[in-house]
Structures are given as structure tokens and as C-alpha cells.
ROZAGU-676347 format. One record per residue (C-alpha): x, y, z; residue number from 1; residue in one letter. Coordinates in pm, 1 decimal. Each point is the difference from the previous one (the first is absolute). Example, Ala and Ser with C-alpha at 12.3 -4.5 7.8 and 13.67 -1.06 7.14 Angstrom:
REM residues 2
<<1230.0; -450.0; 780.0>; 1; a>
<<137.0; 344.0; -66.0>; 2; s>
This chain:
REM residues 506
<<0.0; 0.0; 0.0>; 1; x>
<<122.5; 348.8; -72.1>; 2; x>
<<-45.8; 266.2; 263.3>; 3; x>
<<-100.1; 251.5; -265.1>; 4; x>
<<-338.3; -180.5; 5.9>; 5; x>
<<-273.4; 176.9; 190.4>; 6; x>
<<-47.2; -163.7; 339.1>; 7; x>
<<-330.4; -191.4; 28.0>; 8; x>
<<-17.2; 105.5; 363.7>; 9; x>
<<135.5; 317.4; 150.6>; 10; x>
<<-55.4; 61.1; 369.1>; 11; x>
<<134.5; 333.7; 108.4>; 12; x>
<<65.8; 126.1; 355.1>; 13; x>
<<-240.9; -244.8; 165.7>; 14; x>
<<-51.7; 44.9; 373.1>; 15; x>
<<-223.5; -221.2; 212.9>; 16; x>
<<-57.3; 20.4; 375.3>; 17; x>
<<-186.9; -236.2; 231.5>; 18; x>
<<-71.8; 193.6; 320.3>; 19; x>
<<348.6; 98.4; 116.1>; 20; x>
<<191.3; -244.0; -222.9>; 21; x>
<<124.3; 123.7; -336.4>; 22; x>
<<2.5; -310.4; -221.7>; 23; x>
<<114.1; 176.9; -318.2>; 24; x>
<<181.7; 330.7; -2.0>; 25; x>
<<35.7; 188.8; -326.5>; 26; x>
<<49.5; -316.6; -204.2>; 27; x>
<<37.7; 14.7; -377.1>; 28; x>
<<-17.1; -322.1; -196.5>; 29; x>
<<-7.5; -74.1; -375.3>; 30; x>
<<-82.5; -323.1; -178.8>; 31; x>
<<84.1; -53.1; -368.1>; 32; x>
<<-163.7; -221.2; -263.5>; 33; x>
<<143.1; -351.4; -22.2>; 34; x>
<<199.4; 2.8; 321.4>; 35; x>
<<-0.4; -180.5; 331.3>; 36; x>
<<76.7; 258.3; 262.9>; 37; x>
<<69.1; -129.6; 350.4>; 38; x>
<<-111.4; 204.5; 296.8>; 39; x>
<<244.0; -105.9; 269.0>; 40; x>
<<8.2; 88.1; 367.4>; 41; x>
<<-30.1; -125.1; 352.9>; 42; x>
<<-336.4; -68.4; 156.4>; 43; x>
<<-162.3; 329.1; 82.1>; 44; x>
<<200.4; 187.7; -263.6>; 45; x>
<<-322.9; 100.5; -176.7>; 46; x>
<<9.9; -228.1; -308.1>; 47; x>
<<-348.3; -148.2; 34.1>; 48; x>
<<-152.7; 334.8; 99.8>; 49; x>
<<140.1; 165.9; -312.9>; 50; x>
<<-143.0; -271.9; -224.6>; 51; x>
<<-333.4; -0.8; 185.1>; 52; x>
<<-21.7; 368.8; -95.6>; 53; x>
<<64.2; -86.3; -365.1>; 54; x>
<<-267.9; -269.9; 25.2>; 55; x>
<<-256.6; 243.2; 144.2>; 56; x>
<<-17.5; -170.7; 341.9>; 57; x>
<<124.6; 313.4; 174.2>; 58; x>
<<-6.8; 358.0; -114.5>; 59; x>
<<318.5; 197.7; 50.3>; 60; x>
<<17.6; 314.4; 215.7>; 61; x>
<<222.0; 178.8; -251.6>; 62; x>
<<141.6; -65.9; -343.9>; 63; x>
<<-122.0; -90.3; -348.7>; 64; x>
<<-41.0; -318.7; -199.6>; 65; x>
<<14.8; -31.4; -378.1>; 66; x>
<<-92.3; -322.2; -179.6>; 67; x>
<<89.8; -17.3; -370.5>; 68; x>
<<59.3; 373.1; 0.2>; 69; x>
<<-335.6; 94.0; 148.0>; 70; x>
<<-42.2; 146.2; 349.4>; 71; x>
<<-230.4; -223.7; 201.8>; 72; x>
<<-199.4; 7.3; 320.8>; 73; x>
<<-35.8; -351.1; 132.1>; 74; x>
<<-282.0; -22.4; 253.8>; 75; x>
<<-26.2; -380.3; 0.8>; 76; x>
<<168.5; -308.7; -150.7>; 77; x>
<<-258.4; -9.5; -280.2>; 78; x>
<<134.3; 337.2; -124.3>; 79; x>
<<348.9; -149.1; -18.4>; 80; x>
<<-120.5; -321.3; -165.7>; 81; x>
<<-187.9; 199.9; -264.4>; 82; x>
<<334.0; 165.3; -84.3>; 83; x>
<<178.6; -331.9; -30.5>; 84; x>
<<156.1; -26.5; 346.1>; 85; x>
<<-28.8; -331.3; 185.4>; 86; x>
<<138.9; -97.4; 340.6>; 87; x>
<<50.5; -343.6; 148.7>; 88; x>
<<30.2; 12.2; 375.7>; 89; x>
<<180.4; -244.1; 225.5>; 90; x>
<<-334.2; -137.1; 114.8>; 91; x>
<<-202.4; -110.3; -297.9>; 92; x>
<<-358.6; 108.5; -42.4>; 93; x>
<<-137.8; -317.1; -157.1>; 94; x>
<<-320.4; -186.1; 90.9>; 95; x>
<<120.5; -351.2; 95.8>; 96; x>
<<-327.3; -180.8; -77.4>; 97; x>
<<-27.2; 134.9; -355.5>; 98; x>
<<178.8; -113.7; -312.4>; 99; x>
<<295.2; 172.1; -161.1>; 100; x>
<<-220.9; 130.9; -278.9>; 101; x>
<<-265.2; 134.7; 239.2>; 102; x>
<<266.1; 178.5; 202.8>; 103; x>
<<148.0; 158.4; -308.5>; 104; x>
<<-319.2; 141.1; -148.1>; 105; x>
<<-161.8; 119.2; 322.3>; 106; x>
<<-56.9; 375.3; -17.3>; 107; x>
<<61.5; 35.2; -372.6>; 108; x>
<<-301.8; 118.9; -193.9>; 109; x>
<<-99.3; -263.3; -250.5>; 110; x>
<<-133.2; 97.2; -344.3>; 111; x>
<<-314.3; -209.1; 44.5>; 112; x>
<<-135.9; 158.2; 312.2>; 113; x>
<<-112.8; -213.7; 283.1>; 114; x>
<<98.7; -344.8; -128.9>; 115; x>
<<376.4; -2.0; -2.4>; 116; x>
<<122.7; -106.1; -335.6>; 117; x>
<<211.1; -280.3; 140.6>; 118; x>
<<86.9; -147.2; -335.1>; 119; x>
<<172.6; 308.1; -136.6>; 120; x>
<<153.5; 73.1; 342.0>; 121; x>
<<151.5; -348.9; 3.8>; 122; x>
<<130.2; 50.4; -354.0>; 123; x>
<<157.9; 334.4; 97.1>; 124; x>
<<154.5; -159.2; 309.6>; 125; x>
<<148.7; -290.9; -194.9>; 126; x>
<<150.5; 242.7; -251.0>; 127; x>
<<161.8; 198.0; 285.1>; 128; x>
<<134.3; -318.9; 154.7>; 129; x>
<<149.8; -101.3; -331.0>; 130; x>
<<151.4; 341.5; -60.8>; 131; x>
<<167.0; 32.1; 339.8>; 132; x>
<<71.5; -365.2; 76.3>; 133; x>
<<-228.4; 0.7; 305.9>; 134; x>
<<-148.9; -347.0; -18.5>; 135; x>
<<-277.9; -62.0; 248.6>; 136; x>
<<-328.8; -190.6; -23.6>; 137; x>
<<-285.8; 255.1; -29.7>; 138; x>
<<-237.5; -239.2; 176.9>; 139; x>
<<219.3; -78.5; 301.4>; 140; x>
<<-134.0; 133.0; 329.2>; 141; x>
<<237.8; 252.4; 152.2>; 142; x>
<<26.4; -181.4; 335.6>; 143; x>
<<161.2; -296.2; -176.7>; 144; x>
<<283.4; 212.8; -142.7>; 145; x>
<<347.8; 52.5; 141.6>; 146; x>
<<104.0; 351.8; 99.8>; 147; x>
<<205.8; 34.7; -317.6>; 148; x>
<<-300.9; -98.1; -210.5>; 149; x>
<<-225.1; 244.5; 185.9>; 150; x>
<<247.1; 270.8; -82.6>; 151; x>
<<-25.6; -92.1; -367.8>; 152; x>
<<-376.5; 42.4; 28.8>; 153; x>
<<51.6; 349.7; 143.1>; 154; x>
<<230.7; 89.1; -288.5>; 155; x>
<<-248.4; -137.7; -255.7>; 156; x>
<<-274.3; 198.7; 170.4>; 157; x>
<<203.1; 318.9; -49.0>; 158; x>
<<78.9; -84.9; -363.4>; 159; x>
<<-365.2; -80.1; -64.7>; 160; x>
<<-76.1; 356.0; 107.1>; 161; x>
<<258.7; 112.4; -254.5>; 162; x>
<<242.8; 137.3; 253.2>; 163; x>
<<323.7; 124.7; -150.0>; 164; x>
<<153.3; 125.5; 325.1>; 165; x>
<<26.8; -280.8; 254.3>; 166; x>
<<104.5; 58.4; 361.7>; 167; x>
<<111.9; -309.2; 190.3>; 168; x>
<<38.2; 28.7; 377.1>; 169; x>
<<259.5; -244.8; 138.3>; 170; x>
<<-119.2; -262.5; -247.0>; 171; x>
<<254.0; -268.2; 87.8>; 172; x>
<<-48.4; -6.9; 377.0>; 173; x>
<<-204.5; -319.1; -21.3>; 174; x>
<<145.8; -171.6; -307.5>; 175; x>
<<230.8; -297.5; -44.0>; 176; x>
<<322.9; 62.1; -196.8>; 177; x>
<<-151.4; -167.4; -307.8>; 178; x>
<<-317.7; 210.7; 27.8>; 179; x>
<<209.1; 315.5; 33.0>; 180; x>
<<181.0; -92.3; -322.0>; 181; x>
<<-340.5; -46.3; -170.5>; 182; x>
<<-118.0; 337.5; 124.4>; 183; x>
<<313.8; 171.0; -132.4>; 184; x>
<<-55.1; -157.6; -343.6>; 185; x>
<<-356.3; 132.5; 0.7>; 186; x>
<<110.1; 351.8; 94.7>; 187; x>
<<262.2; -8.1; -272.9>; 188; x>
<<-259.8; -94.9; -260.3>; 189; x>
<<-219.1; 289.0; 118.5>; 190; x>
<<267.7; 262.3; -52.0>; 191; x>
<<95.9; -145.6; -338.8>; 192; x>
<<-348.3; 108.4; -105.8>; 193; x>
<<71.3; 353.6; 117.0>; 194; x>
<<-182.2; -25.4; 333.9>; 195; x>
<<166.2; 131.6; 315.8>; 196; x>
<<45.0; -163.0; 337.7>; 197; x>
<<73.5; 145.0; 342.5>; 198; x>
<<152.9; -267.3; 221.3>; 199; x>
<<-13.3; 82.1; 373.5>; 200; x>
<<251.9; -198.1; 199.4>; 201; x>
<<256.4; -4.0; 276.7>; 202; x>
<<182.5; -304.3; -140.1>; 203; x>
<<317.7; 122.3; -164.5>; 204; x>
<<91.6; -305.4; -205.1>; 205; x>
<<-345.0; -8.7; -161.9>; 206; x>
<<6.5; 365.6; -85.2>; 207; x>
<<340.7; -50.2; -162.9>; 208; x>
<<-139.7; -295.0; -199.6>; 209; x>
<<-323.5; 145.0; -129.9>; 210; x>
<<17.4; 379.1; -27.7>; 211; x>
<<130.7; 244.4; -260.2>; 212; x>
<<10.0; 289.8; 241.9>; 213; x>
<<-14.6; 35.7; 377.9>; 214; x>
<<-137.0; 282.3; 213.0>; 215; x>
<<98.9; -16.6; 367.6>; 216; x>
<<-226.3; 146.9; 268.8>; 217; x>
<<112.2; 62.9; 356.5>; 218; x>
<<-213.0; 162.6; 266.9>; 219; x>
<<-266.3; 104.5; -252.8>; 220; x>
<<243.1; 172.8; -237.6>; 221; x>
<<179.9; -98.3; -319.0>; 222; x>
<<369.3; -36.5; 86.7>; 223; x>
<<124.9; -136.8; -331.5>; 224; x>
<<-92.2; -124.0; -344.7>; 225; x>
<<231.9; -234.5; -188.2>; 226; x>
<<6.6; -197.6; -321.3>; 227; x>
<<17.3; -362.0; 114.4>; 228; x>
<<299.7; -63.2; -227.4>; 229; x>
<<190.9; 279.0; 177.6>; 230; x>
<<-42.3; -109.0; 362.5>; 231; x>
<<35.3; -308.1; 222.2>; 232; x>
<<-175.1; -154.2; 298.1>; 233; x>
<<252.1; 142.1; 243.4>; 234; x>
<<-40.4; 361.1; -110.8>; 235; x>
<<-379.2; -41.1; 9.4>; 236; x>
<<5.8; -147.0; 350.7>; 237; x>
<<202.5; 293.5; 126.3>; 238; x>
<<-235.2; 246.8; -172.3>; 239; x>
<<-303.6; -170.2; 156.2>; 240; x>
<<139.8; 10.6; 351.4>; 241; x>
<<198.9; 321.0; -27.2>; 242; x>
<<319.6; -154.5; 134.7>; 243; x>
<<263.7; -258.3; -91.8>; 244; x>
<<-115.4; -355.4; 60.4>; 245; x>
<<229.5; -290.8; 74.6>; 246; x>
<<129.6; -196.0; -298.4>; 247; x>
<<-108.6; -323.8; 169.0>; 248; x>
<<-55.4; -133.0; 350.1>; 249; x>
<<321.9; -116.2; 170.2>; 250; x>
<<-32.8; -361.6; 108.8>; 251; x>
<<266.5; -182.6; 201.4>; 252; x>
<<67.7; -368.2; -69.9>; 253; x>
<<-149.1; -228.4; 264.9>; 254; x>
<<-22.3; -372.4; 39.6>; 255; x>
<<-363.0; -63.8; 97.2>; 256; x>
<<-45.1; -133.0; 355.2>; 257; x>
<<-259.7; -219.4; 166.9>; 258; x>
<<-355.5; -17.6; -138.9>; 259; x>
<<-227.7; 261.6; 160.6>; 260; x>
<<-304.6; -96.2; -209.2>; 261; x>
<<-85.4; -350.8; -109.7>; 262; x>
<<-323.8; -57.7; -191.8>; 263; x>
<<-99.2; -363.5; -58.5>; 264; x>
<<-268.6; -126.5; -239.8>; 265; x>
<<-219.2; 304.4; 46.6>; 266; x>
<<-345.1; -10.5; -161.4>; 267; x>
<<-217.1; 310.8; 13.0>; 268; x>
<<-335.6; 95.6; -151.2>; 269; x>
<<-87.3; 352.1; -114.9>; 270; x>
<<-323.6; 186.6; 75.0>; 271; x>
<<-174.7; -180.0; -285.6>; 272; x>
<<96.1; -333.8; 162.2>; 273; x>
<<235.7; -81.0; -287.2>; 274; x>
<<355.8; -121.6; 50.4>; 275; x>
<<229.7; 301.6; 47.8>; 276; x>
<<311.8; -190.1; 114.2>; 277; x>
<<70.8; -364.7; -77.9>; 278; x>
<<252.9; -203.0; 198.9>; 279; x>
<<226.0; 299.4; 44.0>; 280; x>
<<346.1; -65.6; 147.7>; 281; x>
<<231.3; 288.1; 77.9>; 282; x>
<<295.4; 78.8; 225.7>; 283; x>
<<137.6; 344.1; 89.8>; 284; x>
<<329.2; 18.7; 192.0>; 285; x>
<<174.8; 260.3; 215.6>; 286; x>
<<193.3; 269.7; -192.8>; 287; x>
<<-194.8; -78.9; -315.1>; 288; x>
<<-254.6; 180.1; -215.9>; 289; x>
<<-218.8; -246.5; -185.2>; 290; x>
<<-180.9; 180.6; -279.8>; 291; x>
<<-335.2; -143.2; -103.9>; 292; x>
<<-88.6; 122.9; -347.2>; 293; x>
<<-332.5; -50.8; -171.7>; 294; x>
<<-290.7; 185.4; -150.1>; 295; x>
<<-255.0; 110.6; 260.4>; 296; x>
<<-269.6; -256.9; 63.0>; 297; x>
<<211.0; -315.3; -3.5>; 298; x>
<<-28.3; -67.9; 373.0>; 299; x>
<<235.7; 266.0; 140.9>; 300; x>
<<-275.2; 181.1; 190.7>; 301; x>
<<-132.3; -321.2; 154.5>; 302; x>
<<351.6; -101.9; 102.5>; 303; x>
<<62.7; 323.7; 185.9>; 304; x>
<<-346.0; -18.6; 159.1>; 305; x>
<<78.6; -347.3; 136.6>; 306; x>
<<334.2; 124.0; 135.0>; 307; x>
<<-162.6; 307.1; 156.2>; 308; x>
<<-267.1; -210.7; 173.4>; 309; x>
<<-288.1; 131.1; -213.4>; 310; x>
<<-82.0; -323.0; -187.0>; 311; x>
<<27.0; -366.7; 93.4>; 312; x>
<<134.4; -262.9; -241.0>; 313; x>
<<-183.4; -325.1; -72.8>; 314; x>
<<316.7; -199.7; 68.3>; 315; x>
<<374.5; 35.7; 48.8>; 316; x>
<<229.8; 144.6; 264.3>; 317; x>
<<210.0; 311.9; 49.9>; 318; x>
<<293.4; 27.7; 237.5>; 319; x>
<<156.0; 327.9; 106.0>; 320; x>
<<331.8; -37.3; 181.3>; 321; x>
<<-77.5; -373.1; 35.3>; 322; x>
<<-329.2; 66.1; 177.8>; 323; x>
<<-335.3; -82.6; -160.3>; 324; x>
<<-210.5; 304.2; -92.9>; 325; x>
<<-356.2; -7.8; 133.5>; 326; x>
<<-226.9; 78.7; -293.0>; 327; x>
<<-276.5; 256.8; -13.0>; 328; x>
<<131.3; 219.1; 282.4>; 329; x>
<<170.2; 335.5; -69.3>; 330; x>
<<132.3; 17.1; 361.8>; 331; x>
<<170.2; -337.7; -54.8>; 332; x>
<<174.6; 138.9; -309.8>; 333; x>
<<117.1; 307.9; 193.2>; 334; x>
<<123.9; -218.1; 290.2>; 335; x>
<<191.8; -222.1; -241.8>; 336; x>
<<240.7; 290.6; -51.7>; 337; x>
<<-113.5; 73.7; -354.7>; 338; x>
<<9.3; 345.9; -155.6>; 339; x>
<<-314.3; 35.7; -210.4>; 340; x>
<<-14.5; 241.1; -290.3>; 341; x>
<<-335.7; -63.5; -171.9>; 342; x>
<<-59.1; 107.6; -359.4>; 343; x>
<<-294.0; 216.0; 99.0>; 344; x>
<<138.0; 259.2; 237.9>; 345; x>
<<-328.4; 184.8; 30.2>; 346; x>
<<-245.0; -283.6; 61.7>; 347; x>
<<217.3; -248.0; 183.6>; 348; x>
<<321.2; 164.1; 109.8>; 349; x>
<<-106.1; 319.4; 173.3>; 350; x>
<<-298.3; 150.1; 179.9>; 351; x>
<<-40.9; 322.1; -194.5>; 352; x>
<<-203.7; 185.9; 263.4>; 353; x>
<<258.1; -49.7; 274.1>; 354; x>
<<303.7; 223.1; 46.4>; 355; x>
<<343.5; -87.4; -134.3>; 356; x>
<<113.8; -81.3; 354.0>; 357; x>
<<-295.6; -230.4; 64.3>; 358; x>
<<78.3; -190.6; -319.1>; 359; x>
<<365.9; -28.8; 95.3>; 360; x>
<<-83.4; -177.9; 327.2>; 361; x>
<<-303.4; -185.4; -133.2>; 362; x>
<<139.5; -351.2; 28.2>; 363; x>
<<185.8; 26.4; 327.5>; 364; x>
<<-195.4; 258.9; 198.2>; 365; x>
<<-71.9; -259.9; 267.6>; 366; x>
<<366.5; -94.3; 46.5>; 367; x>
<<188.7; 69.8; 322.7>; 368; x>
<<203.3; 259.5; -187.4>; 369; x>
<<-305.5; 225.1; -44.8>; 370; x>
<<-229.6; -102.5; 284.0>; 371; x>
<<18.7; -41.0; 375.8>; 372; x>
<<-297.3; -145.6; 191.2>; 373; x>
<<-236.0; 101.2; -281.7>; 374; x>
<<124.9; 360.8; -28.3>; 375; x>
<<170.2; 119.9; -316.0>; 376; x>
<<352.2; 135.3; 52.4>; 377; x>
<<-53.3; 315.0; -207.0>; 378; x>
<<353.6; 140.9; 24.3>; 379; x>
<<148.6; -328.6; -114.6>; 380; x>
<<-252.9; -22.3; -285.5>; 381; x>
<<62.1; 359.3; -113.0>; 382; x>
<<376.4; -61.4; -2.5>; 383; x>
<<-43.8; -326.9; -191.8>; 384; x>
<<-215.7; 159.0; -271.4>; 385; x>
<<217.9; 313.5; -28.1>; 386; x>
<<305.0; -223.8; -47.8>; 387; x>
<<-169.7; -203.7; -273.1>; 388; x>
<<-132.3; 307.2; -182.9>; 389; x>
<<354.6; 133.2; -6.5>; 390; x>
<<172.6; -328.0; -86.0>; 391; x>
<<-236.0; -71.2; -289.3>; 392; x>
<<-20.7; 363.1; -119.0>; 393; x>
<<-380.7; -14.7; 16.4>; 394; x>
<<-143.2; 327.0; -134.5>; 395; x>
<<-283.0; 89.0; 234.7>; 396; x>
<<-131.0; 299.3; 193.1>; 397; x>
<<102.6; -189.0; 316.7>; 398; x>
<<-66.6; -320.5; 191.7>; 399; x>
<<-359.0; 111.8; 69.8>; 400; x>
<<-83.0; 64.2; -366.9>; 401; x>
<<-282.5; -210.6; -144.4>; 402; x>
<<147.2; -289.4; -194.8>; 403; x>
<<-235.2; 69.4; -291.1>; 404; x>
<<177.5; 333.0; -58.7>; 405; x>
<<319.7; -178.8; -113.2>; 406; x>
<<106.1; -80.6; -357.1>; 407; x>
<<29.9; -360.7; -119.9>; 408; x>
<<376.6; -11.2; 44.7>; 409; x>
<<-25.8; 132.2; 355.5>; 410; x>
<<-280.4; -244.3; 86.4>; 411; x>
<<230.4; -277.0; -112.8>; 412; x>
<<279.8; 138.3; 219.7>; 413; x>
<<-231.9; 3.4; 304.7>; 414; x>
<<-77.7; -364.5; -62.4>; 415; x>
<<365.5; -92.9; -50.4>; 416; x>
<<103.5; 191.6; 311.5>; 417; x>
<<-258.0; -181.8; 210.6>; 418; x>
<<72.1; -344.4; -140.0>; 419; x>
<<379.0; 24.5; 9.1>; 420; x>
<<29.3; 166.8; 341.2>; 421; x>
<<-8.8; -338.2; 172.5>; 422; x>
<<279.0; -138.5; -222.5>; 423; x>
<<-206.1; -291.7; -133.7>; 424; x>
<<182.1; -316.0; -111.8>; 425; x>
<<-236.5; -42.5; -297.0>; 426; x>
<<-145.7; 278.2; -214.4>; 427; x>
<<-281.8; -52.7; -248.7>; 428; x>
<<2.2; 297.3; -236.1>; 429; x>
<<-293.8; -14.9; -237.3>; 430; x>
<<13.7; 257.4; -284.0>; 431; x>
<<201.1; 230.9; 231.6>; 432; x>
<<36.9; 277.2; -258.5>; 433; x>
<<-317.3; -36.9; -208.3>; 434; x>
<<-121.6; 342.8; -108.2>; 435; x>
<<301.8; 177.8; 150.5>; 436; x>
<<232.6; 228.5; -190.3>; 437; x>
<<369.9; -58.4; -58.4>; 438; x>
<<117.3; 201.6; 301.7>; 439; x>
<<-214.9; -185.1; 253.6>; 440; x>
<<80.0; -326.7; -174.9>; 441; x>
<<374.2; 50.2; 32.2>; 442; x>
<<-39.9; 64.6; 372.6>; 443; x>
<<-208.2; -313.4; 55.7>; 444; x>
<<241.5; -215.7; -199.9>; 445; x>
<<287.7; 123.7; 215.7>; 446; x>
<<-194.6; -87.1; 317.3>; 447; x>
<<-74.2; -351.4; -124.1>; 448; x>
<<368.1; -59.7; -81.3>; 449; x>
<<94.2; 132.3; 346.6>; 450; x>
<<-230.5; -253.9; 162.0>; 451; x>
<<164.3; -277.0; -199.8>; 452; x>
<<341.1; 113.2; 127.5>; 453; x>
<<-134.3; -2.4; 353.9>; 454; x>
<<-79.2; -369.2; -47.5>; 455; x>
<<-369.1; -6.3; -87.6>; 456; x>
<<-141.7; -228.8; -265.3>; 457; x>
<<-224.0; 187.7; -242.9>; 458; x>
<<-274.4; -125.2; -228.2>; 459; x>
<<-48.5; 272.6; -260.9>; 460; x>
<<-325.5; -46.8; -191.9>; 461; x>
<<-12.0; 240.8; -292.1>; 462; x>
<<-139.3; 32.1; -350.5>; 463; x>
<<269.5; 259.2; -81.1>; 464; x>
<<279.0; -191.5; -171.5>; 465; x>
<<250.3; 284.4; 41.2>; 466; x>
<<-50.8; -23.8; 374.5>; 467; x>
<<35.7; -379.4; 2.0>; 468; x>
<<325.6; 18.5; -197.5>; 469; x>
<<142.4; 289.4; 202.3>; 470; x>
<<-46.9; -168.3; 337.6>; 471; x>
<<-30.4; -378.0; -20.5>; 472; x>
<<264.9; -255.8; 90.6>; 473; x>
<<-228.5; -271.2; -138.0>; 474; x>
<<-305.2; 36.9; -225.1>; 475; x>
<<-301.0; -230.3; -19.0>; 476; x>
<<-294.3; 49.2; -233.8>; 477; x>
<<-354.3; -67.8; 116.5>; 478; x>
<<-246.2; -93.6; -272.3>; 479; x>
<<-355.8; -122.7; 67.8>; 480; x>
<<86.0; -90.0; 357.8>; 481; x>
<<313.2; -200.3; -77.5>; 482; x>
<<368.6; 84.0; -19.5>; 483; x>
<<88.5; -31.4; -367.1>; 484; x>
<<369.8; 63.6; 28.3>; 485; x>
<<287.6; 118.6; 217.7>; 486; x>
<<322.8; 179.4; -90.1>; 487; x>
<<286.2; 171.7; 185.1>; 488; x>
<<-53.1; 378.0; 10.3>; 489; x>
<<345.1; 77.3; -138.2>; 490; x>
<<-30.3; -209.0; -316.0>; 491; x>
<<-376.1; -15.6; -68.2>; 492; x>
<<-103.2; 114.9; -347.2>; 493; x>
<<-290.1; 238.6; -42.1>; 494; x>
<<-120.4; -194.8; -298.0>; 495; x>
<<-14.9; -325.9; 194.9>; 496; x>
<<-180.6; 161.1; 295.8>; 497; x>
<<-242.1; 169.9; -241.7>; 498; x>
<<-80.4; -332.6; -167.7>; 499; x>
<<-62.2; -168.6; 334.8>; 500; x>
<<-227.5; 288.5; 100.1>; 501; x>
<<-205.4; -66.6; -313.3>; 502; x>
<<-21.3; -370.1; 87.6>; 503; x>
<<254.2; -128.9; -253.9>; 504; x>
<<196.8; -279.6; 164.1>; 505; x>
<<260.2; -69.7; -269.8>; 506; x>
């Protein structure tokens, strides 16, 4: 694409406030025909807000928007759609009980009035599928589709509405490596036809793979724009965070010690009473990080729930430090000297209405350290929480601040601080950096490596392959409730791990 083309979208000096938070401050953004432009930034940098303004979800407080050279006022998404702008959010808006075809045509006016002309709609859909290589059965019910397939339906829905400017918000967060590759092929075929794509992401390697141009937002402002061919992941990471990041996490060589976690023949059902884990055997040793890779939904959640005492298995045994774990009891998991970092910090990990201090002492508030004859030792508790806030660099208005006022990265630090304060011998870290930006991620990775040096054994459950490769001493891949393969962290190949994650056992 040549930059002498007119931009298809020009947003100039956009400002958007929510109460006392300025989400976008004087942001200007251009999108050209036939390009994939990545909008890169940490969580809370204002990427989604900016695109929600372009999609008519929000109106801006100041600034102007031009689409195809014409100044527009977008009062609602339908105004944007009528001008050829489509947006696919992280959480799809499909009706699970309806078919693919029904989902795609809903809300489009049909030529024949009240009876939808399904025959010509189907024909149009099949032609789109052919043209963009998006094969999917029009009659399949949406609930039977994988997440990657549902995303294809969303893209087809946008194309069916003749969208030529497509905004994708973190589209790969829930996809397998193979599905991500499919998505990238689709996006490439869209821009070949002269359409334009905005790709919102905080994953650097993806942005380097897919985009032609990258605009970096930090704190609601544009801090840089680069041609993808003229930058690299390292420069982008530093631009996103506003400081130099480490090249990689320093890890000392350790011979693993005694087993701290021993799982034998574990069988677990999920909420639908289907097998989530089948005869799972796993050992984690002292001074070792065992990375468990896999696409979400292959039994990882159920495994951590069993370990945390929130779900009971149908059979099997778990030993922690050679002692059997009593199932179905969170207090038993805490007593077993396990540090628990659940994937859902808001629903499971923290009580959002309590103060930061109350969350920090949540699991051991009844211990002798904090209590004497039923009375809380407030001085001791204040000192303890002040020390942790400082040690973990938790950004908060103080130990009495409401936990819900903290950002995602700081919530995660509160949870880490609480769980690691007792120097657990086993740490279960489930998606410890999901949704966090590179700065917070770096900090959490350093903490995990520190715990390994201290002698803990760590089970790292993550669907972020970069994280698995950066930290793991050994890697196992969980697929449909079974371990499909194991490899040493130092020599594992991405390709092999990716194949195992997709269920290929060659």
C-alpha cells in the first residue's frame, strides 16, 4: 500500500473521559486501504476504547472522525456498520442455539420482507466462504462449534454486511496455534481485496507476524507509530511499558529435588459430568518449574480446582510433600503448604469488596501470628501488609484501599504476595499473567523464578506459549484430559509443542 492513498479512517485529536479517568487523550489514528494496522498497548492503554468510538459504541468528548473522506457522527454501532465498519469483540455475540446461517443473517434486511430469503442468503454465504477460505457448515448450531470456528462465523457475519474496515479486539486470546494461523490467513486474504483491518493486541510476536504497521498506545496516548518491517519486538515492548525491559529472565541451573507434588491416576469430571482428566499422572519436584501447556478447556481448570479443594475427583490420589491431600476442602489445600494462584483472580482469588490488607491476610488471619485469644493483632497486621505492599511494588492508595480499585496487574501482585508470604513448598500458578501487560508480566515471571530458587516446586499452567518457554524446566502438554507429550524446557521445539496442543501425537 502506498501512503499517498487517502486513509479510509482518520481519527483526529480524540479525547474520551469516563468520570475522572481519561481513557483517550488527544489521539490521532489513521487507517489505510489494504493494510493490517496493529493497535498495540498494555491493558488499560485505551486501545479498545478508541476502537469502540470508531464503532459507535461510545461517543468521544472531543475530536473528529472521517470515514472514506467524509466527516461522520457515529451515535450507535449501526451508523458505523452502514459505513462499512465492523468490530469483533473478545466475547462473541452469537446465539448458541441457532445455526451459523441464522446467526449471520440476523438483523440484515432481506429483500423479500418478512420471510427471510434463506436460499439466496445461503448462496451469498457460500460464495463468501469460498472467496475467503472460511469453511464452515451453514447448518451447524453455534454451540457445537469450537471457539476458532465461532470466530469465523463472526468474521463471515461482518463480511455479509459488506464491511470493508474490520476491527478485531484481541482475536487470538482464545485460539490454538493452528487456529491463529488460520485467522491470519483469513485477514491476509481480506486485505488483498483492499479491505483494512485494525488488530488490537498486547502480544508482540503476533503483531510482528500479522501487521503492516503498528501504532503503540500508552496511558491513553499515541507514543509511537512504526512500519512493522522497521521495528522489532524488543523496541515495541519498551515503547509499551515506557522503560527498558529485561532481555530474558535469568534462571540458575538447578538439579530438581524431592517430589513436592505427586498426582496418581487422577480422574475428574467437569460441570457437564464429562471426563475432564483421565488417568492423569504428574510429578513436580523442588527447584523445578513444570510448565503445562495446552489450549484452554482441556482439563487445566478442573485440575487446578481439584488441587485448590474446589472440586473432588472420581478416583485417584494426590500427595503433597508425601502427605495425601484431602479432596474438596480449600482449608486442607492451604494447610498442605500450597501457594494457590487461580486463573480467575476476581472470582476466586480475591474478595473485591474487602481492603487490600484484608485480602493479604485472608488465608491466615486466624493464625497465631495475627491473633491472640480471638483478638486481631492490628499493629502486626498493618506492618505485615505494609511490608508486602512495598516488597511487591503494589500500586494502591494504601493498605485500606478497596481491592476493586486496583488494576489487573496489581490484583495479581496482591494474590502473589499473599500466597508466597508463607514460603509454600508447592505453588500452583494457573494463567498467572493472563490479561496482564508486559511490565506486570515481567515482574511476575521474576517472582516465580525466585520461588524456584528458594526451593519451591511450581506447576505453571498457561496457554501462553511464550510464558511456558521462558520459565519451564520441563514442559508437558495437556490435551483432552491426558498428557500428550513431555519435553525438557531447554530443548523443546515450539512446533512439537504446538502439534501436541492440537492433538497431533506424531
